[in-house]
C-alpha positions as semicolon CSV with decimal commas, in nm:
position;residue;x (nm);y (nm);z (nm)
1;M;-0,006;-0,006;-0,005
2;S;0,144;0,333;-0,102
3;H;0,158;0,640;0,127
4;L;0,262;1,002;0,077
5;I;0,549;1,126;0,283
6;T;0,664;1,489;0,289
7;L;1,023;1,578;0,329
8;A;1,230;1,910;0,310
9;V;1,521;1,913;0,062
10;H;1,807;2,162;0,037
11;V;1,924;2,202;-0,335
12;H;2,270;2,267;-0,461
13;P;2,227;2,362;-0,820
14;G;2,532;2,356;-1,068
15;S;2,710;2,098;-0,851
16;R;3,020;1,931;-0,998
17;R;2,926;1,625;-0,798
18;P;2,544;1,553;-0,834
19;G;2,396;1,323;-0,580
20;V;2,157;1,279;-0,293
21;G;2,281;1,251;0,059
22;G;2,360;1,435;0,381
23;T;2,160;1,699;0,560
24;H;2,136;2,074;0,575
25;G;1,959;2,119;0,921
26;E;1,660;1,885;0,890
27;A;1,653;1,892;0,512
28;L;1,794;1,629;0,278
29;V;2,069;1,761;0,057
30;V;2,022;1,709;-0,331
31;R;2,311;1,818;-0,563
32;V;2,223;1,867;-0,924
33;G;2,442;1,960;-1,209
34;A;2,177;2,175;-1,379
35;R;2,191;2,539;-1,293
36;A;1,895;2,719;-1,153
37;L;1,768;2,859;-1,497
38;N;1,424;2,796;-1,639
39;G;1,342;2,530;-1,395
40;A;1,601;2,292;-1,504
41;A;1,748;2,229;-1,161
42;N;1,400;2,186;-1,009
43;E;1,330;1,911;-1,274
44;E;1,662;1,735;-1,199
45;V;1,578;1,739;-0,829
46;L;1,261;1,533;-0,882
47;A;1,453;1,293;-1,111
48;S;1,739;1,250;-0,867
49;L;1,515;1,200;-0,567
50;A;1,310;0,942;-0,752
51;S;1,621;0,738;-0,846
52;A;1,764;0,764;-0,495
53;L;1,448;0,657;-0,333
54;G;1,369;0,383;-0,583
55;V;1,049;0,523;-0,706
56;R;0,909;0,639;-1,042
57;E;0,958;1,003;-1,131
58;Y;0,591;1,070;-1,125
59;D;0,575;0,959;-0,757
60;V;0,784;1,259;-0,660
61;S;0,632;1,609;-0,677
62;Y;0,662;1,952;-0,510
63;L;0,438;2,048;-0,251
64;R;0,599;2,402;-0,227
65;V;0,839;2,546;-0,477
66;T;1,021;2,860;-0,396
67;R;1,300;3,052;-0,553
68;S;1,517;2,957;-0,268
69;R;1,720;2,635;-0,233
70;D;1,476;2,513;0,029
71;K;1,191;2,304;-0,112
72;I;0,920;2,066;0,020
73;V;0,843;1,755;-0,180
74;Q;0,610;1,464;-0,146
75;V;0,688;1,117;-0,230
76;R;0,454;0,823;-0,292
77;G;0,555;0,471;-0,203
78;D;0,588;0,207;0,059
79;E;0,619;0,407;0,370
80;A;0,858;0,174;0,563
81;E;1,084;0,136;0,252
82;L;1,094;0,507;0,196
83;R;1,180;0,587;0,553
84;E;1,457;0,321;0,547
85;R;1,599;0,466;0,235
86;L;1,574;0,823;0,361
87;N;1,748;0,733;0,682
88;A;2,042;0,590;0,481
89;L;2,057;0,892;0,247
90;R;2,057;1,135;0,548
91;H;2,369;0,955;0,682
92;R;2,548;0,940;0,346
93;V;2,780;1,219;0,230
94;T;2,799;1,297;-0,144
């Protein structure tokens, strides 16, 4: 049974080392290669999170998008599995 979980992410656009891992305060860090132009970084954030969490891209969406690096996203999937993967990602440094 799938559930929606909400999480805060902190985005590093234009990163030389894209990846998902670590924390910035309570937020999960997402580093993307795309620059913050015309929404390219926002799209790459969703794709990176989907890949890192093992869900389809359309299972990840923005709940709140701002022009800042701090975003709120929702992820649909198995709650226990998502929480386990998130815990591992938070303790991983990219």
